N, C-alpha and C positions, 0 to 999 in steps of 0.2 A: 605951139606950130600949127598950120593949115592942113587940116583933117584933106582936103579936096585936091584932086589932081591940079596941075594947070590946065587954063581952057586955051582953045585956038591954035595955032601954028604953034606958037612958043612952047605949048605943052607938047604937042606930036615931034618936035625936034628933041624934046628933052627925053623923052621912052624910046626914040629911033638911035639914039646916039651906041655907035658899037664899042662893043666890049662892057657895057654897063652889066654889072651884076643885077641877075631878078631879086635873089634874096639873101642877104647877107647876115647871118645871126651872131650873137654873141652869149656863149652859155657858159654858167659858173660851174656844170659838172657833166658826169659822162653819161649818166642815164636819160638826162634831158636831150641830150645830145642827139641819143641813137633813135631816140623815140621821133626826133624831128627829122631825125636822115630817113627813118622807114613812112613817115609818113608824107614827107614831100619828096622823095627822091625821084619818084613816078613824075611828078607834076613839073618840077622845074630841075630835071637831070642834068641839064647844061649851064644852070646859073645858080647852083646853089652853094655855098658857102660858109662853114660854120667854125668857128673859131671859139676858143677858151677865153672866157672872161666876163667880168660885171660889168653894170653899166658903165664903172668909171674906165674900165679899157676901152670900152666902145667910145666914149666920149673923144679918148686921147687920141684911137685909132682913125676917126672921123674927121679929126682936123686935118690930117693928110690925105685919105683916102675920098675917090669918087665917090659919091652917095649912090646908093643903089635904087631900086624902085620900092622894096621893101626892107625894112631893118627888123630885125627882131633882137630886142633885149632881154637881159635878166638883172631884174631890180630887187630879186629876192635876198634878203640881208642889209638892202640898203635904208641907212638911219634916216634919209630924208629922198626919199625918191621922186617926189613934185618936184625938189630944186634938182636933181642929178636930170629929170626928164627936161627941164629947162635948159640947163647948160647943155643937152644932147642937141634941141632945137638952136642954138646958136651956131653948132656946129654943122649942119647937113641940110639941104635944100630945103625948100617947105614943099613940095610934094612928095615928099618921099611919105611911102607908107608905114607909119609907125605899130607895132606889134608889142605887147611887154608879156613876160612869163615873172612870176612872183613867188611868195610864201604866203601872202594872206589870200585868206578865205572868208571875205567880208564884203556883203554890197555894195555898203557905205564908200568903203575905197575902190571898188569897181567903178561904183560912178563917177567919182571926183576924178580919176583917173583919165576916164574915157570921156569924160565931157570937160574938163580943164585943163589937160596936160600933152593933148593933141595925140593920145593911144586910139588908135582905132578898136583893137582889141585885147581882151587881158585876159589869160588862164592861170591858173595855180598849180602849185606843184603838189604830188609827183602829176605830170602831164601825162597823158594818155594819146596814142594813134586817133583816138576817137574825139578825144576833145580839139585836136591841133586840125582835124579834118571837118571839124562841125564849124568851128570858129574861127581859124585863118586862114583855110583853103579860099573860103569864099571870098574874101579881102585881098589874096593872093593872082586869084584869076579873076576877080571881080564878076563873079557870077555867082549869085546869089542861089542859095538851095529855095525850093518851092516854099512857101510861111508856112501850107496847112501842115508841114513834114515837122515843123518844130513845134506844134502842139500837142499835148500828151502823152501818154506812155511811148517808149522806145520798142518797135519791133526788130528782132534777131532772126534772122532763118538762115538753121543749121541743114547741110545738105552734105550727106555722103557723095565722094566721087561714083563710087560703085556701091551696089549691095553688099553688106556684110563687112563693110569697113569701122562698124559703131558708132556711125552719126547719132542713131538713137540714143543710146548708152550717156553718149556725151550731152546732147540735147535736153535729156530728162535730168541728167545729174547738174546741168546748167542751171534749170528752171527751179531745182531744189535747192540749191544754193541762194539765189537769189531771194528765194520766196522764204526760207526757214532760217539760214544763216543771215543772209542779207536783212529781212523783215520787210521785204517789197513786196506789195501787190502783183504777184505776176500769175500768168496762164500759159500754160505749154498747150498747143494746137497740136494735133497729128494731122498732118495733112493726106495721108495715105487713108482713106476713109475703110479700104479692105482688109490691109493687110498689118496695119498699124500696131506698134508694141509700146508705143510710149507711155500710154495710159496704164498698160498692166505694170510696168516698172515704178511707176509712178502708187499705185496702190489705188488708184483712179478708176471712175466708173465711166463707160460709153455710153452714148446717148444718140438718140436720131437730131439732137440740135445743130451740128455742124452739115448733115447732108441739107436742113431744112434752110439754115442759111445761104449755104450756096445755090439751091433750088429757087430759092423765093425771098428775095431780098428784103421787098418790101415788108416782112415780117420783123425785120431787125429792129427792135428799139432795146434801151435800158434792161424791161422788164424782161425782154426773150433772154437777154444775155443771161442775168439773173438765173432762171430755169434753166438755160441749155449748159451753161457752164457748170461743171458738177467739183464740188467743192474735197481737196486734198485736206487741208486745213485751211485755217482761215485766211492764211495769205499765198496759200498755191492752188489754182483750180485747173482742172484739165477739161479742155473741149476735142472730143475724138469721138468717132463713130466705129460702126462694126457692122458693115453692110453684107450683104448677100453678094456672093461673086457674081451671081450671073443678072443684077439687077444695075442697070448704068445709070452713073450719075447722070442728071439732065440740067446743065450748067446754065445759070441765068448769066449772060456777061454783067460787069460790075460789081457781080456779087461780092466779091472778094474786098473790094474797095470798102463797100458799106461794112462787110464785118470788119475791118480793121480798123475803120472810122469810129465805130462802137467801141470795141476793146479797148483803143488807147484811150478812150473817157474812161474807163471804169481801172485799167493795169496800168503799171508803172514799167511792164517790160510783157513783152508779147514773144514768148519763145515759139516759132515753129519749127517742129520738123518736117521738113521737106523735100521728099527724094525729087529729084526733079524729072520730070515729064512730060514731055509735049503735049498739055492739056492745056487749056485756057484756063483752069483756076491754079494752078501750079504757076506758070509763067505771072499770072497776076499778084500772089502771094509775094512772088520772090520781088516782083519790082515794086512792092511797097514796103520791103525794108528797108531799114536804116542800115542795117549792118550784114554784112553776109559772113557766112562762118562755111568753109569748105574741107569735109574731114576726107583724109586720104591715107591708105596704107602705104607700105612700102613694097610696092609691086608694080611690075610693067604697067597691069590695066589700071593700078590705083596712078599712075604718073601720066597715061593716057588722057583718061578722061578729068583728074584735075585741069589738064591744059584744055580740055573742053568747057570747064565750067568758067575759069579761069578767060576764056575768049567770050562769055556774055556779056552784053555791054552793062555797064551801071546803071541803076533806077533813079528817077528823080530825087530821092530824098538819101543816095548813098554818095559821099563826094570822096570814100575812099577805098582803096582795092579791098578784097576780100582777107577775111584773116584766115590763112593757111594753120590746120592742125595735122601734124604727121603721127597717124596712130600707131601703137605697135610696133615703134620703132626697135629694131635688134632680134626681131623672132628670125630664127635659123634662116638661111636663104635669101634675106633679106635687101633690098637695093640699101645703102647706107645715106646719110643726109646730105652729104658733100654732091654724089651721082645725084638725086632727087633735084636739088637747088639748082645746079650746072644744068639740068634737064630743063626744068621749068624757067630757068632765068629769072628766077624770082626767091626770095628768103621765108622759109619755112619758120612762121610766128613762136607755134606751140610745138612742142614732140610731147608726146606721152608714150611711155616705153611699155613693151609688153610684159603686162603682170596679169596672165590668167588667173593664176592661183587667187590673188585678193579678188579677182572680180567673183571669182566660183564663191568663195568662203562668205563673201557680202551679199551676193544673191540669194545664196542658200539660207541666210537668216533675215532675207527682207530688209536689207537695209542699204543705202546709198552709196556708193564705194566713195564718194566726194564729203561722206560723214568722217571718215579716216584716214588721220595723215598720213602722209606719202605721195610720191610724183601725182599718182591722179588728181587728187585733192588740190595739188600744186598747180596743175596744169587748168583745173576749172577753176579757178583764185586768177590764174594769167588771163583767161578767157573774160570773168567777169572785170577787169580792167582794160581788156581790149576794147570791149564793146561799150564803156563809158560807165561802169558802175565800179566805185572805189572806194565810198564809205564803208567802213569797218572791216575790211579787209585785212586781218592782220593775222590770218593764216590760222585761224580757230573755227572749226565747224560747229553750228549750234547742236547739242545732244540730238539724238534721234527720238521720237515720242514713240514709245513700243505701241505697237499695236494699231498706230493711224500714222499719216502720211506714205512714204516712200514704202514701197513692198507691202502695202497694206495685203494685196491681193495674193503677195508670195506665200504670204505667213498660213495661207488658207490652201495655198496648191501645192507648195516643195515641204515634201515632208523635213522635220528638223531631227538635227543628229544632237548628240549629247543629252 
């Protein structure tokens, strides 16, 4: 199958044919179908057709149907995927962009089907919105992400729709889960230099490093990062400040980019606790994230401010819409999920019920709530998947290291009971 679109006037005529489906997909399971709808719905809302079936079903259907611009097929469970892809090539037009989803996580298999079977891109199950956005969307829109955004660790910006919605707790637990349970080199960056509490939650130390980086970017190198980042464990570090309220930041333009570039060399994940303020450092950090997470509560204020954050344009490394987290759902007198989704005209991706008792109990003992089985831990696992981390997510958190890690400071500050 030819991997390139037709050229010249003939190609223009093919792409401009009326009633041609933009994306036609054949998937064998409901979970993959839902992920694909969520990831592509806003991009090809009027040209997305998803059907249930394997590649064999796709071959039979494409022998009768008009070829789409993009065809996505499910080759999981297929004994001879190369042969099936060859049969598919005989019944679709040469200019079709072919994408595949399968069950094999193997580099040799990936190279074989993308170089010899006409497949432009391949992702393996369980698929995530992030994987679809990163690998499939550029092939569908033909707008590739900036190349520098694909090298190094991933940057996740967690923003609260407004103050007090629990965004810092969620960001800190996400960083803890990635670093401790996921065993990935992770750094938690608290962008609030003055009133941030993320370092306190993680039992990490604050220091002058973040401010120095934002004011004097020429000093940022790997030695600087090694000194400024405070260890919580060997896989989880913190970069946070505790500046005097009367001492304003003298931000140097471009400092955020330099800082993120260096952090991505050192860490697999950079989790930003980023209260959105109309200041240059916050705008630049948000623009440099690969993935945005918006945390809201079920209130009118949460709804209003979530709409404002959703209206912000995507950065150059952000091919997908933000992940919407509804926190404290079920609190007395709050809006329902349906009311919120109807008003936002968007789907809530992750719902965390109101669990004040569990939060109080875990914070009192200086432990992350994500270390305990329950709805909060499950929400953090779902969030990990949504930002692109899948390996090892079996629903079991690693045990908390007593006296180290999350809550170490709490153990010294909060009276212990029992």
